[in-house]
C-alpha positions as a printed Julia matrix, in Angstrom:
795×3 Matrix{Float64}:
 -19.52   -75.86   36.03
 -18.56   -72.91   33.84
 -15.87   -73.58   31.25
 -13.63   -70.78   30.08
 -12.61   -69.97   26.55
 -10.48   -72.65   24.96
  -7.31   -71.73   23.11
  -7.86   -73.89   20.07
  -4.58   -73.24   18.35
  -2.53   -74.48   21.31
  -4.21   -77.86   21.49
  -4.39   -78.25   17.73
  -0.65   -77.94   17.5
  -0.28   -80.53   20.22
  -2.34   -83.2    18.55
  -1.09   -83.04   14.99
   1.43   -85.83   15.39
   0.01   -89.33   15.29
   0.55   -91.3    18.48
   0.28   -95.09   18.84
  -2.97   -96.08   20.5
  -1.26   -97.92   23.35
   0.5    -94.71   24.36
  -2.71   -93.45   25.92
  -2.33   -95.57   29.04
  -2.87   -93.61   32.21
  -0.43   -95.09   34.72
  -0.24   -94.74   38.47
   3.38   -93.61   38.15
   4.9    -91.15   40.65
   3.82   -87.54   40.33
   7.23   -86.48   39.07
   7.14   -88.98   36.2
   6.93   -87.73   32.6
   3.41   -86.64   31.58
   1.33   -89.05   29.53
   1.28   -88.38   25.78
  -1.49   -86.22   24.35
  -4.41   -88.24   23.04
  -4.34   -88.85   19.32
  -7.76   -87.57   18.32
  -7.2    -88.05   14.6
  -8.1    -91.73   14.95
 -11.54   -92.38   16.44
 -12.55   -94.03   18.64
  -9.54   -93.5    20.84
  -8.33   -96.91   21.95
  -8.46   -97.94   25.58
  -5.02   -98.18   27.2
  -3.35  -101.53   27.56
  -4.57  -103.06   30.81
  -1.89  -103.63   33.47
  -1.13  -107.16   34.64
  -0.85  -108.01   38.33
   1.08  -110.76   40.14
  -0.17  -109.89   43.63
  -2.58  -112.38   45.14
  -4.37  -109.99   47.48
  -5.99  -106.82   46.16
  -5.05  -105.07   49.41
  -1.44  -105.27   48.31
  -2.08  -103.21   45.15
  -2.95   -99.67   44.14
  -5.98   -99.53   41.83
  -5.32   -98.17   38.33
  -6.85   -94.91   37.29
 -10.1    -95.02   35.34
  -9.64   -94.22   31.65
 -12.28   -92.18   29.92
 -12.09   -90.03   26.8
 -13.0    -86.48   27.75
 -13.42   -83.39   25.63
 -10.49   -80.99   25.38
 -10.24   -78.78   28.44
 -12.66   -75.83   28.29
 -14.27   -76.92   25.01
 -17.6    -75.1    24.56
 -21.02   -76.62   24.27
 -22.39   -76.51   20.72
 -25.94   -75.89   19.51
 -27.02   -75.88   15.87
 -30.49   -74.4    15.37
 -31.84   -75.02   11.89
 -35.21   -73.75   10.66
 -36.79   -75.4     7.63
 -37.74   -73.67    4.34
 -37.11   -70.11    5.49
 -35.57   -67.56    3.14
 -33.2    -64.64    3.57
 -35.89   -61.94    3.53
 -38.37   -63.34    6.07
 -36.97   -62.59    9.53
 -36.65   -59.2    11.2
 -33.01   -60.09   11.85
 -32.29   -59.79    8.14
 -34.78   -57.05    7.36
 -37.87   -59.17    6.85
 -41.44   -58.4     7.92
 -41.76   -61.19   10.51
 -40.62   -60.37   14.06
 -38.03   -62.86   15.32
 -36.89   -61.36   18.65
 -34.8    -64.34   19.69
 -32.93   -64.37   16.38
 -32.42   -60.62   16.87
 -31.15   -61.24   20.39
 -28.56   -63.72   19.18
 -27.49   -61.36   16.38
 -27.12   -58.33   18.63
 -24.83   -60.28   20.94
 -23.18   -62.31   18.22
 -22.44   -62.02   14.51
 -24.69   -61.88   11.45
 -23.49   -63.66    8.3
 -25.13   -62.28    5.16
 -23.11   -64.32    2.66
 -23.86   -67.81    4.0
 -25.16   -70.48    1.64
 -27.05   -73.76    1.67
 -27.64   -76.3    -1.11
 -31.23   -75.16   -1.96
 -32.91   -78.31   -0.59
 -33.55   -80.1     2.73
 -31.6    -83.37    2.98
 -28.46   -82.15    1.17
 -28.09   -79.11    3.41
 -28.64   -81.12    6.57
 -26.07   -83.74    5.7
 -23.52   -81.14    4.57
 -23.91   -79.11    7.77
 -23.07   -82.11    9.91
 -20.23   -83.62    7.91
 -18.38   -80.71    6.28
 -18.4    -82.3     2.82
 -20.34   -81.32   -0.29
 -23.75   -82.91   -0.63
 -22.94   -85.01   -3.69
 -19.74   -86.21   -2.03
 -21.99   -87.45    0.78
 -24.36   -89.16   -1.71
 -27.16   -86.65   -1.06
 -27.42   -84.79   -4.33
 -31.13   -84.32   -3.62
 -33.69   -85.27   -0.98
 -33.77   -88.86    0.19
 -37.08   -89.64   -1.54
 -35.54   -88.87   -4.96
 -32.33   -90.85   -4.53
 -31.07   -92.73   -7.58
 -28.54   -95.45   -8.32
 -25.75   -93.03   -9.29
 -22.82   -92.05   -7.07
 -23.57   -88.67   -5.54
 -27.3    -89.34   -5.44
 -27.75   -92.72   -3.74
 -29.1    -91.32   -0.47
 -26.77   -93.59    1.52
 -24.24   -91.51    3.45
 -20.95   -93.44    3.14
 -19.06   -94.58    6.21
 -16.05   -92.76    4.77
 -17.86   -89.58    5.83
 -18.29   -89.56    9.59
 -20.87   -87.08   10.86
 -19.93   -84.28   13.22
 -21.98   -85.79   16.05
 -19.91   -88.97   15.93
 -16.67   -86.97   15.97
 -17.84   -85.07   19.03
 -19.31   -88.1    20.8
 -16.07   -90.02   20.43
 -14.24   -86.98   21.81
 -16.22   -86.87   25.06
 -19.35   -84.84   24.23
 -22.94   -85.72   25.05
 -24.97   -85.47   21.84
 -28.66   -85.07   21.09
 -30.84   -84.32   18.05
 -34.39   -82.99   18.14
 -36.9    -82.41   15.36
 -36.49   -83.12   11.68
 -33.95   -85.67   10.43
 -34.5    -86.41    6.7
 -31.1    -88.05    6.27
 -32.07   -91.72    6.1
 -32.51   -93.52    2.79
 -36.2    -94.4     2.29
 -35.58   -98.15    2.04
 -33.84   -98.06    5.44
 -36.83   -96.8     7.43
 -38.56  -100.1     8.23
 -38.36  -102.24   11.37
 -35.7   -104.28    9.57
 -33.29  -101.35    9.34
 -30.4   -101.13    8.9
 -30.32   -98.29   11.4
 -26.82   -97.1    10.5
 -28.13   -93.85    9.04
 -30.67   -93.16   11.78
 -29.65   -90.43   14.26
 -28.56   -92.75   17.07
 -26.14   -94.48   14.69
 -24.94   -91.15   13.3
 -23.37   -90.02   16.55
 -26.36   -88.92   18.62
 -26.93   -90.4    22.05
 -30.49   -89.06   22.01
 -33.01   -88.47   19.23
 -36.57   -87.23   19.49
 -38.21   -86.25   16.24
 -39.38   -87.42   12.83
 -37.39   -89.26   10.2
 -38.82   -87.95    6.92
 -39.02   -84.61    5.17
 -42.11   -83.21    6.89
 -44.73   -84.06    9.46
 -48.17   -83.0    10.58
 -47.39   -80.56   13.41
 -50.64   -81.47   15.17
 -50.29   -85.25   14.75
 -46.61   -86.03   14.06
 -44.91   -89.37   13.47
 -42.38   -89.31   16.3
 -39.43   -91.57   17.07
 -37.52   -91.68   20.33
 -34.31   -93.26   19.12
 -35.56   -95.95   16.74
 -38.81   -96.57   18.6
 -42.04   -95.0    17.38
 -43.87   -93.15   20.15
 -47.2    -91.4    20.29
 -47.17   -87.64   20.97
 -48.41   -86.42   24.35
 -52.2    -86.28   24.6
 -53.0    -82.68   25.48
 -55.17   -79.89   24.16
 -53.36   -77.57   21.78
 -50.47   -79.99   21.22
 -47.92   -78.76   18.65
 -44.74   -80.57   17.66
 -42.45   -77.53   17.86
 -43.45   -77.02   21.49
 -43.01   -80.74   22.19
 -39.54   -81.0    20.68
 -38.51   -77.9    22.6
 -39.73   -79.43   25.85
 -37.67   -82.52   25.08
 -34.55   -80.5    24.25
 -34.84   -78.29   27.35
 -35.31   -81.31   29.59
 -32.35   -83.13   28.05
 -29.95   -80.19   28.3
 -30.81   -79.55   31.93
 -30.55   -83.22   32.86
 -27.27   -83.66   30.99
 -25.64   -80.72   32.71
 -27.07   -81.75   36.06
 -25.52   -85.19   35.82
 -22.25   -84.27   34.09
 -21.57   -80.53   34.45
 -17.99   -80.9    33.21
 -19.07   -82.65   30.02
 -19.94   -80.42   27.05
 -23.06   -81.08   25.01
 -23.86   -80.9    21.32
 -27.5    -80.23   20.43
 -28.86   -80.33   16.89
 -32.23   -78.57   17.05
 -33.92   -78.78   13.64
 -37.52   -77.69   13.54
 -40.08   -79.13   11.12
 -41.27   -75.54   10.87
 -41.5    -73.66    8.59
 -41.81   -76.43    6.02
 -45.33   -77.21    4.84
 -47.79   -78.01    6.31
 -48.04   -74.53    7.77
 -49.6    -75.49   11.1
 -49.72   -72.92   13.88
 -52.04   -72.09   16.81
 -54.87   -69.73   15.93
 -53.95   -67.14   18.55
 -50.58   -66.74   16.84
 -52.26   -66.35   13.45
 -54.5    -63.58   14.74
 -51.42   -61.56   15.75
 -50.63   -61.22   12.05
 -54.1    -60.26   10.86
 -53.71   -57.47    8.31
 -49.91   -57.52    8.37
 -49.61   -58.61    4.74
 -52.55   -56.75    3.22
 -50.21   -54.77    0.97
 -49.45   -57.9    -1.05
 -46.33   -59.73   -2.06
 -44.85   -57.06   -4.34
 -45.1    -54.32   -1.73
 -43.91   -56.59    1.1
 -40.91   -57.56   -1.01
 -40.05   -53.92   -1.76
 -40.52   -52.87    1.87
 -38.22   -55.67    2.98
 -35.64   -54.63    0.4
 -35.64   -51.05    1.74
 -35.35   -52.24    5.36
 -32.48   -54.54    4.43
 -30.52   -51.63    3.02
 -31.18   -49.48    6.11
 -30.24   -52.35    8.42
 -27.06   -52.95    6.44
 -27.7    -56.64    5.77
 -27.47   -55.9     2.05
 -25.25   -53.27    0.37
 -26.84   -49.9    -0.38
 -26.28   -50.39   -4.12
 -28.19   -53.7    -4.24
 -30.83   -53.84   -6.97
 -34.15   -55.69   -6.67
 -34.56   -58.09   -9.61
 -38.03   -58.55  -11.13
 -40.09   -61.48   -9.9
 -40.13   -64.59  -12.17
 -42.32   -64.08  -15.23
 -44.6    -66.99  -14.37
 -45.82   -65.28  -11.2
 -48.61   -62.72  -11.24
 -48.22   -59.2    -9.93
 -50.31   -58.35   -6.88
 -52.16   -55.51   -8.58
 -53.34   -57.86  -11.34
 -55.19   -60.14   -8.9
 -58.91   -60.13   -8.21
 -60.13   -59.43   -4.68
 -60.95   -63.07   -3.89
 -57.39   -64.1    -4.74
 -55.95   -61.32   -2.6
 -58.15   -62.37    0.33
 -56.88   -65.96    0.13
 -53.24   -65.01   -0.34
 -53.26   -62.56    2.57
 -54.42   -65.33    4.89
 -51.72   -67.67    3.6
 -49.03   -65.12    4.48
 -50.56   -64.45    7.9
 -50.36   -68.15    8.71
 -46.78   -68.41    7.45
 -45.73   -65.31    9.37
 -47.28   -66.74   12.52
 -45.5    -70.04   11.91
 -42.12   -68.28   11.73
 -42.77   -66.2    14.85
 -44.1    -69.21   16.79
 -40.93   -71.12   15.89
 -38.62   -68.31   17.0
 -40.56   -68.14   20.29
 -39.84   -71.79   21.09
 -36.22   -71.45   20.01
 -36.07   -68.69   22.6
 -37.2    -71.17   25.23
 -34.24   -73.41   24.44
 -31.82   -70.48   24.57
 -33.31   -69.37   27.87
 -32.84   -72.87   29.29
 -29.14   -72.84   28.38
 -28.87   -69.42   29.99
 -30.73   -70.58   33.11
 -28.14   -73.26   33.83
 -25.3    -70.78   33.37
 -23.96   -72.14   30.09
 -25.04   -69.55   27.51
 -21.75   -67.65   27.44
 -19.81   -70.82   26.85
 -22.15   -72.27   24.24
 -21.33   -71.87   20.56
 -24.72   -71.36   18.89
 -25.4    -71.4    15.16
 -28.88   -70.05   14.41
 -29.49   -70.8    10.73
 -32.71   -69.38    9.29
 -33.41   -71.95    6.63
 -31.88   -75.05    5.06
 -32.75   -73.41    1.73
 -34.81   -70.49    0.5
 -38.51   -70.13    1.16
 -40.5    -72.84   -0.61
 -42.37   -72.04   -3.83
 -43.77   -75.57   -4.01
 -47.2    -74.16   -3.24
 -47.56   -73.28   -6.91
 -49.56   -70.39   -8.27
 -52.35   -70.31   -5.65
 -51.15   -72.36   -2.7
 -52.71   -75.55   -1.4
 -55.21   -76.77    1.15
 -53.31   -80.06    1.05
 -49.63   -80.06    0.08
 -49.97   -83.62   -1.21
 -51.8    -82.24   -4.25
 -48.42   -80.9    -5.45
 -46.83   -84.33   -5.35
 -49.77   -85.85   -7.18
 -49.96   -83.31   -9.97
 -53.31   -81.86   -8.88
 -53.86   -78.11   -9.2
 -56.12   -76.54   -6.6
 -58.03   -73.35   -7.41
 -58.78   -70.12   -5.61
 -62.48   -70.94   -5.73
 -61.89   -74.26   -3.97
 -59.61   -72.73   -1.34
 -61.56   -69.61   -0.4
 -64.07   -71.42    1.87
 -61.14   -72.8     3.9
 -59.63   -69.44    4.88
 -60.91   -69.47    8.44
 -59.43   -72.92    9.1
 -56.13   -72.3     7.28
 -53.29   -73.65    9.43
 -55.56   -75.78   11.61
 -55.78   -79.57   11.96
 -58.27   -79.73    9.1
 -55.75   -78.34    6.6
 -52.32   -79.38    5.37
 -51.51   -76.06    3.73
 -48.91   -74.29    1.67
 -48.81   -70.74    0.31
 -48.61   -69.32   -3.21
 -45.15   -69.23   -4.8
 -45.05   -65.44   -5.13
 -44.94   -65.18   -1.34
 -41.79   -67.3    -1.4
 -40.17   -64.76   -3.71
 -41.2    -61.96   -1.34
 -39.76   -63.77    1.67
 -36.52   -64.38   -0.27
 -35.91   -60.65   -0.87
 -33.74   -59.25   -2.4
 -33.37   -62.29   -4.62
 -35.43   -63.5    -7.56
 -35.77   -67.23   -6.99
 -36.55   -69.68   -4.2
 -36.0    -73.14   -2.75
 -34.85   -75.77   -5.3
 -33.06   -73.12   -7.39
 -29.45   -73.83   -6.52
 -28.26   -71.35   -9.13
 -29.77   -68.29   -7.43
 -29.1    -66.9    -3.98
 -32.84   -66.93   -3.32
 -32.49   -70.69   -3.14
 -29.19   -70.84   -1.3
 -28.42   -67.7     0.67
 -29.76   -67.95    4.2
 -29.4    -65.68    7.18
 -27.12   -67.09    9.86
 -26.07   -65.84   13.28
 -23.19   -67.2    15.37
 -23.39   -66.49   19.11
 -20.57   -67.35   21.54
 -19.85   -64.71   24.18
 -16.81   -66.5    25.6
 -15.28   -67.02   22.16
 -16.33   -63.92   20.18
 -15.56   -60.5    21.63
 -16.08   -58.31   18.55
 -19.86   -58.82   18.54
 -22.9    -57.16   17.0
 -21.44   -56.86   13.54
 -21.82   -58.31   10.07
 -19.56   -60.83    8.38
 -19.6    -60.72    4.6
 -17.11   -63.43    3.64
 -18.53   -66.17    1.41
 -19.47   -69.2     3.48
 -21.37   -72.44    2.98
 -23.01   -75.16    5.04
 -19.89   -77.32    4.69
 -18.05   -74.7     6.78
 -20.05   -75.37    9.96
 -18.42   -78.68   10.95
 -14.79   -77.48   10.65
 -15.72   -74.28   12.53
 -16.98   -76.38   15.43
 -13.94   -78.65   15.42
 -11.59   -75.68   15.56
 -13.58   -73.97   18.31
 -13.47   -77.17   20.37
  -9.76   -77.7    19.81
 -10.3    -80.91   17.88
  -8.39   -82.04   14.81
 -10.15   -83.41   11.77
 -10.15   -87.19   12.18
  -8.49   -89.21    9.45
  -9.86   -92.54   10.64
 -13.26   -93.14   12.26
 -14.52   -96.53   13.37
 -11.8    -98.23   11.37
 -12.61   -96.43    8.1
 -10.29   -93.98    6.34
 -12.12   -90.68    5.95
 -12.73   -88.47    2.94
 -11.19   -85.11    3.92
 -13.48   -82.33    5.09
 -14.11   -79.87    2.26
 -15.38   -76.89    4.25
 -13.38   -73.96    5.59
 -13.57   -73.01    9.28
 -15.12   -69.59    9.88
 -13.23   -68.87   13.11
 -10.92   -66.5    11.23
 -13.88   -64.13   10.82
 -14.84   -63.97   14.49
 -12.61   -61.06   15.46
 -11.71   -59.79   12.0
 -14.66   -58.48    9.97
 -12.43   -57.51    7.05
 -10.41   -60.74    6.9
  -9.76   -62.03    3.4
 -12.2    -64.68    2.25
 -10.94   -68.26    2.59
 -13.78   -70.25    1.01
 -13.13   -69.13   -2.54
 -14.68   -71.83   -4.77
 -18.05   -73.55   -4.42
 -20.26   -75.4    -6.87
 -24.08   -75.63   -6.67
 -26.45   -78.14   -8.31
 -30.01   -79.31   -7.73
 -32.33   -80.94  -10.3
 -30.38   -79.34  -13.16
 -30.1    -75.84  -11.7
 -26.36   -75.34  -11.4
 -23.76   -72.68  -10.7
 -20.17   -72.04   -9.69
 -18.77   -69.4    -7.34
 -15.11   -68.45   -7.49
 -13.31   -65.42   -6.08
 -16.4    -63.23   -6.15
 -17.65   -64.29   -9.59
 -20.79   -66.36  -10.04
 -21.72   -68.26  -13.21
 -25.09   -69.96  -13.36
 -27.94   -71.4   -15.39
 -31.61   -71.53  -14.4
 -32.73   -74.88  -15.78
 -36.14   -75.19  -14.11
 -38.51   -73.3   -11.84
 -39.7    -75.09   -8.68
 -43.24   -75.3   -10.03
 -42.15   -76.95  -13.29
 -41.83   -80.74  -13.2
 -42.12   -81.7   -16.88
 -41.44   -80.43  -20.41
 -38.01   -79.23  -19.34
 -35.43   -78.11  -21.92
 -32.43   -80.33  -22.68
 -29.61   -79.7   -20.24
 -27.22   -78.94  -23.1
 -29.47   -76.08  -24.24
 -29.28   -74.21  -20.94
 -28.04   -70.64  -21.18
 -25.37   -69.57  -18.71
 -25.19   -66.16  -17.05
 -22.34   -64.35  -15.31
 -22.41   -62.08  -12.26
 -19.89   -60.17  -10.19
 -21.28   -61.23   -6.82
 -18.92   -58.9    -4.92
 -20.58   -55.9    -6.51
 -24.0    -57.36   -7.36
 -25.44   -58.81   -4.15
 -28.79   -59.86   -5.67
 -27.5    -61.12   -9.04
 -29.36   -58.46  -11.01
 -26.87   -57.69  -13.82
 -25.84   -60.45  -16.21
 -22.3    -59.77  -17.49
 -22.03   -62.79  -19.79
 -21.8    -60.7   -22.96
 -19.22   -58.33  -21.47
 -16.95   -61.1   -20.15
 -17.34   -64.24  -22.3
 -13.84   -65.42  -21.43
 -14.55   -65.28  -17.7
 -17.82   -67.17  -18.2
 -16.09   -69.87  -20.26
 -13.39   -70.26  -17.61
 -15.94   -70.58  -14.81
 -17.91   -73.18  -16.74
 -14.72   -75.21  -16.9
 -14.3    -74.83  -13.15
 -17.85   -76.09  -12.68
 -17.06   -79.15  -14.8
 -13.98   -79.86  -12.69
 -15.82   -79.45   -9.38
 -18.84   -81.42  -10.57
 -16.67   -84.3   -11.73
 -14.69   -84.35   -8.49
 -17.85   -84.32   -6.35
 -19.9    -86.95   -8.27
 -22.44   -84.46   -9.62
 -22.58   -86.16  -13.02
 -24.74   -87.41  -14.6
 -27.16   -84.58  -13.82
 -30.72   -85.75  -13.21
 -33.39   -83.05  -13.59
 -36.34   -85.35  -12.88
 -38.34   -84.57   -9.75
 -41.58   -86.44   -9.1
 -40.54   -89.31  -11.39
 -37.56   -89.97   -9.12
 -39.92   -90.67   -6.22
 -40.64   -93.99   -7.96
 -37.85   -96.46   -7.03
 -38.29   -98.33  -10.31
 -37.68   -95.17  -12.33
 -34.93   -93.89  -10.03
 -33.07   -97.21   -9.97
 -32.51   -97.12   -6.2
 -33.14  -100.03   -3.82
 -36.77  -100.8    -3.05
 -37.62  -102.71    0.1
 -40.53  -104.41   -1.64
 -38.52  -104.99   -4.81
 -40.59  -106.9    -7.33
 -42.84  -108.49   -4.71
 -46.51  -108.75   -5.59
 -47.81  -109.6    -2.13
 -47.17  -108.68    1.47
 -48.49  -110.57    4.5
 -49.05  -108.48    7.61
 -49.65  -109.38   11.25
 -50.97  -107.65   14.38
 -48.55  -105.14   15.83
 -47.15  -104.08   12.47
 -47.6   -100.32   12.4
 -45.75   -97.17   11.47
 -44.8    -98.49    8.02
 -43.73   -95.49    5.92
 -44.85   -95.4     2.32
 -41.43   -96.24    0.9
 -41.34   -99.47    2.92
 -44.86  -100.66    2.08
 -46.15  -102.49   -0.97
 -47.23  -100.02   -3.66
 -50.91  -100.38   -4.54
 -51.02   -97.24   -6.7
 -51.84   -97.32  -10.43
 -52.67  -101.02  -10.47
 -55.27  -103.58   -9.46
 -54.93  -104.88   -5.91
 -56.52  -107.12   -3.29
 -56.63  -106.8     0.49
 -57.57  -110.0     2.33
 -58.1   -109.86    6.1
 -58.53  -112.99    8.24
 -60.15  -111.85   11.45
 -62.17  -113.0    14.45
 -65.15  -111.13   15.86
 -65.9   -111.58   19.6
 -69.28  -111.79   21.25
 -70.95  -108.42   21.09
 -69.38  -107.52   17.75
 -66.26  -105.61   16.69
 -65.24  -102.27   15.24
 -62.08  -100.43   14.25
 -59.35  -100.41   11.63
 -58.09  -103.58    9.96
 -55.52  -102.02    7.64
 -55.02   -98.38    6.73
 -52.49   -96.42    4.71
 -52.2    -92.65    4.8
 -54.32   -90.22    6.75
 -56.81   -87.4     6.66
 -55.23   -85.86    3.56
 -55.09   -88.99    1.42
 -55.1    -92.77    1.81
 -57.32   -95.82    2.13
 -58.84   -97.86    4.92
 -60.29  -101.35    5.35
 -62.24  -101.35    8.6
 -65.36  -102.3    10.52
 -67.74   -99.45   11.3
 -70.5   -100.44   13.71
 -69.58  -104.01   12.87
 -70.0   -103.54    9.1
 -66.98  -104.2     6.85
 -66.14  -101.22    4.67
 -63.45   -99.88    2.37
 -62.91   -96.13    2.05
 -60.66   -94.41   -0.46
 -59.76   -90.88    0.62
 -58.63   -88.91   -2.43
 -56.38   -86.1    -1.15
 -58.92   -85.2     1.52
 -61.06   -83.71   -1.25
 -63.22   -86.67   -2.32
 -64.18   -89.91   -0.58
 -65.39   -93.22   -1.98
 -66.99   -95.66    0.46
 -67.94   -99.27   -0.29
 -69.68  -100.74    2.77
 -71.4   -104.05    3.51
 -75.04  -103.77    4.63
 -74.74  -106.12    7.62
 -72.56  -106.31   10.69
 -70.35  -109.38   11.12
 -71.53  -112.0    13.57
 -69.18  -113.43   16.22
 -66.65  -115.9    14.85
 -63.94  -116.15   12.2
 -64.33  -114.25    8.93
 -62.38  -113.42    5.81
 -63.01  -109.87    4.61
 -61.67  -109.18    1.11
 -61.56  -106.03   -0.96
 -60.66  -106.25   -4.65
 -59.91  -103.22   -6.8
 -59.97  -103.56  -10.58
 -57.93  -100.66  -11.96
 -59.11   -99.06  -15.2
 -55.59   -98.59  -16.55
 -54.71   -96.18  -19.3
 -52.39   -94.02  -17.24
 -51.65   -92.84  -13.72
 -54.21   -91.92  -11.1
 -57.15   -93.5   -12.89
 -60.18   -95.02  -11.22
 -61.6    -98.5   -11.04
 -64.27  -100.8    -9.65
 -64.23  -102.12   -6.11
 -65.83  -105.25   -4.66
 -66.09  -106.07   -0.97
 -66.73  -109.69   -0.02
 -67.19  -111.57    3.26
 -66.27  -115.25    3.45
 -66.15  -115.45   -0.35
 -69.54  -113.85   -0.95
 -69.98  -110.4    -2.45
 -71.24  -107.94    0.16
 -70.98  -104.63   -1.72
 -69.7   -103.09   -4.95
 -68.82   -99.54   -5.85
 -66.9    -97.18   -8.07
 -63.73   -95.27   -7.19
 -63.5    -92.55   -9.83
 -59.87   -91.52   -9.28
 -56.81   -92.51   -7.26
 -53.62   -90.83   -6.1
 -50.85   -91.62   -8.6
 -47.66   -90.77   -6.71
 -47.92   -90.49   -2.95
 -50.44   -90.74   -0.12
 -48.43   -88.94    2.54
 -44.94   -87.88    3.52
 -45.29   -89.09    7.1
 -48.6    -90.92    7.62
 -48.06   -94.65    7.71
 -49.59   -98.04    7.0
 -50.9    -99.67   10.18
 -52.45  -103.02   11.07
 -55.34  -102.92   13.51
 -55.42   -99.16   14.09
 -55.18   -95.77   12.38
 -52.09   -94.21   13.9
 -52.19   -90.46   13.28
 -54.92   -88.55   11.48
 -57.93   -90.64   10.36
 -58.16   -91.89    6.79
 -61.84   -92.79    7.14
 -64.69   -90.96    8.76
 -66.63   -92.46   11.62
 -64.16   -94.94   13.11
 -62.43   -92.58   15.53
 -59.27   -90.49   15.78
 -55.84   -91.78   16.72
 -54.63   -95.2    17.87
 -56.81   -95.45   20.97
 -60.13   -94.83   19.26
 -59.43   -96.76   16.04
 -57.88   -99.93   17.46
 -59.72  -103.03   16.23
 -61.71  -104.61   19.04
 -61.61  -108.1    17.55
 -58.66  -110.28   16.63
 -56.61  -110.11   13.44
 -54.88  -113.31   12.36
 -53.25  -111.98    9.18
 -53.82  -109.56    6.33
 -52.45  -110.06    2.84
 -52.1   -107.27    0.29
 -51.57  -108.37   -3.3
 -50.99  -106.31   -6.43
 -51.36  -107.26  -10.06
 -48.06  -107.81  -11.82
């Protein structure tokens, strides 16, 4: 059923006053009786009315009471938040970029572009802030979940004093669903033991279908339906973006079929375009030759288009690229050949994503709800990622393990770039190009290249002055209050019995019909890994503490040099005015100190990879100081942060198994996948241990004989060389206490095996760690019986 535009101001004024919870009773009083009080939506959940008492013996002598159910305010719109991952301001055609995004264009032409909208410069913080309306440090997400620390503002545990938007809407009568990337759950809370409080279905969503961590293999994702791990559909050409879109389309249609008067809230957050850049080959071929001009020319062409399109002011200057990055003309031909292909794959990834977003929009239109659906299409939770380093990567995990790949190593992989056999990322200079007209990229919270993202708001029933640009400063914390106001809902002061921290964002509804309205979000701090800035009334003070590709040898925070910009007149932050206005800079630095103190930004922690280690970060660790872990059949899907850490130390894996008549094969215990990990398994009945070093080198220690039927104990012992991180060691494989094979493992991964591949007992769940034992859970399942497996590490 179509729902008309809702006059938010009328209902808001009606619900300001607090009303006792027992006043919500819906009585069967005569029609001319006084109307029931308006629901008090500032305290959630809304209490059920007091139940009437009856003295009548026979039900036929009574009139049944009316059913009480909390419903959304009359004519409240549906809400859809579309969030693309790692996509900068200068990538999409909608904001002047070189990559066609027709569905983004479609939404913009019938809605509003926002060219002064900002994120936090990193994944988890932006996602949490979007859905709660508070600053990321206030919500304990000062950085991504995997680098949480013990300090307030950075713990990774969203406090219950900050209720998410989905919970506010659910408790006000909306159906709610999330699809795609989550990345808002603390790493020690991702095991079967929970707690599940910060999983999507405990953060206000009735439905969740997606992945929990920061990235996933698009061809072989780790998917959860609610809190239950599920295997992706088995079909040729499977891709996660297509799958999550299918799920979202099916849910929206079913929800409206069953409850057409009930509005829905959909959070649609693609894993694209975060690395790995995985996209079907036919899409890649569409972009063949499109980036031959190179990153400098593409950046300049985008800059010129942006001025013509009007998404940047005509007087905007194009700052020089960062000094660390090479100019295109200085590259040799082999490098250019590699880098062109990287951009073609990324461009295809963006276009492929927009295509599937279009399918979701079309589905909403098909059921007649597009006009009455408030859609936020946000092109990036931060700027384009420069984490690919100077030359890009065949396997993104090399970045997190401090391994530098070379052009010579990558050239032979060009034809397979973006396929299942790669886990790729592109060179950092492309990120700068796709962040035009800005200088920096993702992770740099003190430059608009890291934080300014193109956004479109589309709502035909609620926005009549469409097709234009809105230039008022805005931030991810403004999304939640905008939605509440559009739906006629007050900000709750109490949710699930907990007093709430007030929302810090500013609703954008004032801009809908008034392009020249005075800016209301006038002060905003930024901070990420030491990069920090403050915006106030058009002025922007900042310091660039570290580049995304620098993880060590950083300068002391107190030595950072601050710069000053007039952001009203200098869209791209090209002209530093610190020397001309030292008093203004000093005043803004004081404002930053005030905002940072208030929002739990201090102490600033500029460590990156080191913080991935719970011991160094000081955050909870599910394994704690344990030196052994006993595993049983059925234990699978154990993410790396919830599994015993065998890296940089000596360890033992002891498997007690039973081989049936005819022999056995398959995985006993694996961790990781095709792009890094280890596997203890039986191949053609022979026990073997394989260490897969970043998908680049393999070390196999295999027994010469197959196991006979009966009970056996298969043990692998690794004697670590020591002397630092990522060193090698000697391995010994034994069967029933007798040495069966020995071998050398020259090097190991020091920091991480995978962002989403798991540890699994009795099978290899996603991509295969080892060669020759199959692919996926069906082919790699152990055909014998596992009694228990114990993993022990040296103290």
